[in-house]
N, C-alpha and C positions, 0 to 999 in steps of 0.2 A: 610434331608428327616425325617418327623415326625416318631416317634417310633410307631410301630403298637402294639396295646393293644386289646386283645379280649374283646370288649365292645358292648352290645347292644346299637344301634343307633336309636332313635325315628325318626329322619328325613328320614333315608334310609328304616326303616322298614315297611311303608306304602306299600302295595303290588305293585302298579304301579311304585313307586319310586325305590323299590328293583329291578324290572324287568328292569328299565332304567339303573340303576348302573350295574347289571350283564352284559347287552348288551354292556355298554360302557366299561366295564373292560376287555372285550374279544377283543376290538378294539382300534386302536389308536385314531380314531375319527369317528363319525356317523353324516349322515346329518339328519336334523329334519324330513323330509318327509319320509325317510326310517324307522325311529324310529316310527313315526305315524302309518305307514302301518303295521309294524310288531306287534305293541302293539294294534292295532285296537282301537285307541283313537282319539277323535276329536281334532282339533288344540288347541281349548280352554283349554281342559283337559290337554293336554301334556304340554302346555304353563305354565299352573298352577303348575304342578309338577317340571317342570325345573326352574321355578321361586324359588320355595322352596329350590332345591337342589343348585341353584346358590347362593341364599343369604346366604346359610350354608357355601359357599365356596368350594362346592364339585364338582361343574361342571364349565367349561370354555365354553363360547360361542363365536364364530367366524363368522362373515358375510363375504361372499365372492361373487363375480359376476361371474357365470359360465353359458354358453349358453344363455346369455343375461337375466338371472334370479338371483335374490338375493338368496343365499343359506345360511342356518344357518347350521354351523358345531358344534358338541357338543363333548366335551371329558372331562374325569374326570381329575381333578387337582391332584396333589400329595397328598394334604390333603384329597380329596374325595376317592382316592384309598386307602389310608391308613385307612380311616373310613370303607369303603366298606369291606375291608380284615378283619378288627377287628370284624366287625358285623357278617360276615360270620363265623368267629371262635367263636364268642359268640354263634350263633345258632347252630353250630356243637357241642359245649360243652353241650348245653342244650339237644340236641338229645342224646348225649353220656351218659349223666347223667340219662336220662330217661330210656335207655336201661339197664344201671348198676342196677337200681332200680327194673327192672322187673326180674332179675336173681336171 
């Protein structure tokens, strides 16, 4: 398992990609349609973000046949989960640092 390092991640930081990673981090896997509905994105917009995350090695995609329909299931890879956790730690450090300066 990759070592988690608090590091700002440009791939994850885009608002919709951050939301995608947050939702996937809370679940083993999610179906494309569920993500699309919850994020209120068009198929093309969600696909674009997923392609970016998949190219970075952060998301795994698995197609299955269910109820006579092809379904696309998505999950964070180990690398993706590590990058997401590190990004969240970096954001928390930024917020904590901002709070320290205000006191």
